[in-house]
N, C-alpha and C positions, 0 to 999 in steps of 0.2 A: 818942801817943794814936792808937789804931786806930779807923777808922770801919767800921761794919758796918750791914747791912740788917737790919731788923726787920719781918717780915710780920705785920701786925696788922689792926685795923679803924679807921675813922674815929672810933669811939667810945672808943678807947683814950686815957686821960688824957694820955699822953705826946704825942699828936698835937694836943691842944687848943691849945697855944700857937701852933703853926703854922696851924692852921685859923682861929683868931681873927685872926691877922696877915694871912692871906690874904683873909678877909672884909673887914677894914679897908681893904686895898689895893684890893679891888673897889669898895668904897663911895667911896673918894677918887678913883679914876680914872673911874668911871662914874656914880656917883650913881644918879638914877632915869632914866638914858637910855633904858632898855628899858621904861619905864612901871611899874616896880616897883623897890624898893630893890635894888641890886646884890647885897647879901648874901643875898637870896632865892635866888640861884643855888646857894649853899652848902647850902641845906636842900632843894633840888629832888630829890635822889636819896637813897633809903634806903640805909643802911650795907651791907645784905646784897647789894646790886648789885656791891659791891667785894670780895666774898668768893669763894673757890674754890667750885666749879670753873670759874666763868665770869668772875670778876674777881680783882683783887688790890689791896691797899693796903699800901704799904711806907713806912717812915721810914728815913732815913739817920741813924744814931745816932753821937754822939761824946761820950764820957764820961757816958753815960746821958741825954743830951739830944738830942732831935730837931733836926737842923740842916737837913734837907731832906726832901722826901717827894713821893709821887705815887701815882696810882691808875690802874686801868683797869677798865672794865666791858665786857660783851659788847655789841656793836653788831649783828653778825649771826654766822652760823655760823663764818665764817673771819676775822672782823674784831673786834679789840679797839678800844675807844674810850678814849684817854687822857683823864684828867681830873686837875686839881689838881697839876700839876708845880710845885713850889714850893721856894724856898731861903730860909733866914732872911735878912732884910734885911741884917744886919751881915756876912753871909758870901758875898755875891754876888761875881761876877767871879772865882771861884776854880775853876770847872769842876764844881761840885757838881750843877747841874741836868743837865749832860751825863752825869754818873755815874748819876744816878737814871733819866734817859731810857734809857740803855743797859740798865740792870737791868730797867726795865719792858718793854722790847722783848725781852729774853731770857726773862723770865717769861711773857710772852705766847706766845712761841714754845714754851716748855715746856708751856703749857696748850693747846697745839694750834692756835693762830692763825697766820695767814700774812700778815696785813695789819693795819696800825694806821691808824686814822682819829682825827682830833681837830679841835677848833676852838679858837681863841683870839680874844680881842677885839682890835679895831683900836686900842686905846690901850695895847697890850702889845707894843711893838716888840721888846723883848728876847726875848720868847717866839717871836715870828715868826722872829727871827734864829736862835734856837736850833734850830728845826725846819729852816729852810732850810739851815743849816750842818751838819746831821746827816742829810742824805739824804732829807728829806721834800719831797714835790711839792705846791706851792700849787695849790689847786683854785679859784683866783680870779685876777683880773687884777692882777698885781703892779705894773703901770705907772701905776695910778690911785691916788688917795688912798684908803687903807684904810677910811676912815669911810664911804665909799660902800657898802662891803660890810657894815659892822657886825661881823659874825662872820666870822672868817677860817678856812676849812677846809683841812686838809692831809691827805695820806695817805703811807704808805710800805709797800712790799712787804718783809716781813721774812723770807720764806721762804728767802732765800740766806744768812741770817745763819749764822755758825758755830754748830754745834749743841753744841759741847763747853763751853758756858757753865757756870761754876761755880755750884753751888747757893748759896742764900743762906747768910750767916754764921750768922744766928739766926732763929728762927721763934717767934712768940708761942705761948704754951702754953695 
């Protein structure tokens, strides 16, 4: 079975199972830590922020099912902000998040960005590890308990990435 990227929107019904699972995970990891239900983070940004020309939303599809995904939106003129990098809970530890991350970086480069910025939560050590292991610079003190920071920001200069990145396998119509 071949995996392929589908560029679409967060409103696509094929994205809903992943979005619902991510919302549940935020709720179980953070609850009301920031003074509101963690799921409120999922509704914070309108879908159009993740659409070209300034954003992108992609799903990694396998057999018609979304198994991973991610998005970015414009942070500033040269910077894309990653949001919602996610892998289906039963398919973790297989490198799918790394594949999504690489595609998001390539798409950001194709859309004219030269830098990636993102934040992840202190209760998501897997995400922090993903970014650190893929060339991101932590913009916080990594020697202290991450809960002190709450939100963990990272950045990466993508201007030196290889520009011969393949186009997406499929695009939503």
